[in-house]
N, C-alpha and C positions, 0 to 999 in steps of 0.2 A: 504493500500500500504506500502510495506517495505521501510525502509530508505536506505540511500546511503551505509553505511557500512554493513548493513544486506544483501543487494544485492550483494556486493562484496564477502562476505563470502559464500553466498548460491550458486551463479552462477559461480563465477570465481575462488575463492580460493579452493573450493572443487574440481573443475575440474582440476586445476593445480596439486593438490595432487594426483589425479588418474593417472596423467601422469608420476609422479616421478619414479615409479617403472619400466616403460617401455622405458625410454629415458636415454641416456648417459648424465646425469644431471651435469651441471657445476655451478648451482646456490648454493652459500653458504647461501644466504638468498633470499627468494622470496617475494610473496605478503604479505603485512601487515606492512611494514616499510616505511620510507621516500624514500629510494632507494632500489632497488634490488642489491645484491652483487654477482658478478660472480668470480669464482676461477681464479687464474692466468693463462694466456695463453702465447704463445710464444712472443707476442708483449708487454707484461706487464712487467714493471720494477720491479725487485727484488721480494719481497713477497707481493706486493701491490695487492689488489682486485680491480676489476672494478665496480664502482658504477654507476647505471643508473636510471633515473627517468623521468617521463612524466607528464606534466600538460597542461590543456586546458583552454583557456579563451574565453568565448562566449559573444558576444554583447548582452546587455540587461540582462545578468545574472551575469557576473563578472565585467562589466564596462559599463559606460554610452556610448551610441553610438556616442555622440559628444565629447568624451574625447580627450584631446590633444594627437595627435598620437605619438609625441616624448616620452611623459610620458608612453603611452601604450607600446611602444617598450621596454622601460626600464623595466617596470613591468613584461612583458611577460617572459623575461629572468630572472629577479630577483627572481620570485617565484620558478623557477626551481633551480637556484643556492642556494636558501635557503634550498632545500631538500638535496643538497650535503653538505651544512654546518652542517645540523642535523646529518649526518653520519660521520662527521670529514673528508670529502673528498676534494680533490683538483680538480678544474675544468680542463677539457682537451678540450672538443668539444661539439657541439650541432647540432641538426637538427631542421628545421623549416617547419611545414606544415601550409599553410595559405589559407583560403577561403576569397575571396575579393568580396565585392558588388560593384555596379556601383558608389557608393559614395566614394570609395577608389581610387582616381585618383593618378596621378604621384606625385603631390605635397604632398598628404597624405602619400604615400609610402616613399618619401624623408625624411619626418619628422619622420616617424615610424622607419626607418633604422638608422637615426641619434641617437635616443635613444637606440635602440637595440645594435648597434655596439660600442657605447661609453662605455656601461657597459661590453660588451664582451671584449673590449680592456683592460679595467681596471683589469679584472680578467684572462686575457690570455686564453680566451675560444673561440675556432675557430668554425665558421659555416662550416659544412662539407657536407651539402646537405639538401634535404627535398622535398616539393611538393607544388604546388599552383593550385588553382581551383577557379571557380566562384561560389558564393553563399552568404548566410548571413555571416557577418564578424565573423570569428572564427580563433583563433591562437593556435596551438599545438606545443609545444617544447619538445624535448627529449634531456636531458643533460647527458653527460658522464664524469666521473671523476675517480680518483684513491684514494684509502685509504689504509694505512698500516694495515696489518692483525692484529697486536697487538694493534692498536689504533682506530679501528672503533667504532663508537657509535651506539647502537641499542636500540630499545624500550623494549626489553625483558631482560634487565640487571639491572634494579633497584633492590635494596636489602633492607630489613628492617633495619632501622637505618640510611639509607642515608638521607642527607639533600636534599631538593628540591630548585633549584636555577632558576632564570630567568634573561635574559639580558634586558637592556634598560628600556623603559617605555611603559606601556600598555594602550590600549583603544583609541589611537589617531585615527586610521583608522575607528573604529566603530563610534567614535564621528563625524568624517568628513562625514560619510554616513548619520548620523542622523541630523547633523547641518552643511551642506555644506556652505563653504564661511565664517564661523565665526572664524576660526583659520587657518592662513596660514601654520603654522607648522604641524597642524593635517592633513590638506589637502595634504601637501607634503608627509607625512607618508603613506597616502592612495595611492597616485598616483605614488610615487617613493620609495618603500621600499628598505632598504639596506640589502642585504644578509650578514649574520654574518659569513663569510667564515674564517676570521682570528681567530675568537673565536672558530669555529668548529674544525679547525686543531690543535689548542692549547689545546683543552679540552681533547684530548686523553691521556694526561699525568696525568689527575686528575679524569676523569670520563669515564664510559663505556656506558652511557645511555643518550639519548637526543631525542628531537622531535622539529620540528619548529612549531611556533604558527600561523597556517593559519585559523583555525576554532574556535578559542577562547581557553583561557588557560585551563579551566576545561574540555572542550571537548577533547582537545589534550592530557592533562594529563591522561584522561581516557584510551587512547590508551596504554600509558606506564603501567598503573595499570593492564589492562587486559592482556597484553603480558607478564608482569613480575609476574602476579598472586600475587599482593600485594595491600595494601591500602595506604591511604594518609590522613594527616591532614594539611590543608592549613590555614595560619593565614592571615585574610583579611587585618589587619592593616599594614602588611608588603608589600603588593602589591605595586610596583612602578607605580603610576598612572601618566599619561601624564598631564602636567600643564593645558591643555585645558579643562580637566574634573573637575578641582577643584571648579568651580563655580556651579556645578550641585548638586542636592540633593544626599546624600550619597548612597541611593539604586540605583540610576541611574549610579553613578560613578562605583559602584561595578559591576553592570550588564555589562557595557561597557568594563571594564578592565578584568573581569573574564570570560565573555561569548561572548564578541565581537570578530570578526575575523579580518584577514588581518594584524596582527601585524608583522609577520615574524621575531619575536625575537626567541631565543633559550631557551627552557625549558630543564633542565638537572638535573641529580642527581649525588651526590658525597658523599663519606664517610666524616664524621665529621672532620677527621684529614687533609682534603684537604682545609679547610676554609682559612687558612692563605695564601696558594699558590693562591687560587682563588681571594682573595682580591688584591694580588700583580699583578695577571694577569689583573684584572680590571683596575688598574692604568696604566699598560703597554699599554693596548689597548685603554685607554680613553673611556671605555664603562662601564656603571654601571652593576654590577652583584649583585643580591639581593637574600638572602636566605629567602624563603617564607614558608617553611613547612618541613615536615618530612615524609618519607616512613614508613609505619607500616606493621606488619606481619598479622594482623587480616582481611585484605582485606576490611575494612570499609573505607568509603570516606566521608570527612566532611570539611566544611569551617567554621572556628570559629572566633568570634570577640575578642577584647582585653581581655575580661573577661573569655574567654574560652567557651562561649555559642555558640551553633550551629546556623548558619544562615539559614540552611535548603535549601541551593542552590544545584541544580541538576548538576551533572557532565556531562553536555551536551553542544555541540557547534553547529555551523552552519551545516545544512544538506541540500543538494541540492534538496532532494525529500520531505522535510517537508514544508508545506505552510508557507509563511512569510507575 
């Protein structure tokens, strides 16, 4: 059975490509990035592009059925806003499609909406419509934003010699999944991720390439490498590991930080001469930004230790169609 991204490429991306020659196409960027980008229309401000992304959360697959509904409402919108952040886009609005089971009563919906609308208000993102039906609990959100044409971030714009950067600390959500209840801060990172929207919109001055970390650093970095047709060397000792992981054996730390999912930090590339500005931006935002590697032209992919020895790690992340 083919994996998630192989299925997207085989059945959907190729089909979309066949349509491009027969439609009055408005897509500047289609399938294969964190958001699609549509060319300016009559309702779009200035030279801004419209950024659109959809994510689905399914009970038993993306979250525990008994999860706190307020946290679930927050996360359902946060993972979509994270896609906008990865494109450097500003949120405008979202739609919500919701399948509800008999267990999702009015009290559950009150709490879900509390988490959802608190985050929507924080980022001025308006609910403009959607759909509801009865069935196994499933949440599908489509988010819409604006991004300046000259400052959009894309997966296909990494260049040899660029430094590889990551925001925040990694591995907390994967730790919470493996060791629930042992770290309150790790549990919070899993249940209530913070979309890095302020960072995303600021990065357009220093970078043109980014991805959000939903499926693990190495798996998501692979998307950049494939789209940009470049390679990478990642330095394991530079990875900013969440404090909850520090008591674990080193191989487990690395596995959670490099291949665990649900971090929703931003991974981005930038030329070496942007380093000083990025350190200043880190101070301004109060958010750690760490340079963890370099983009190479030979298309090789490697993670090395402090002595430069390869760790032999695969550039793979979470795949919904791979047995776990």
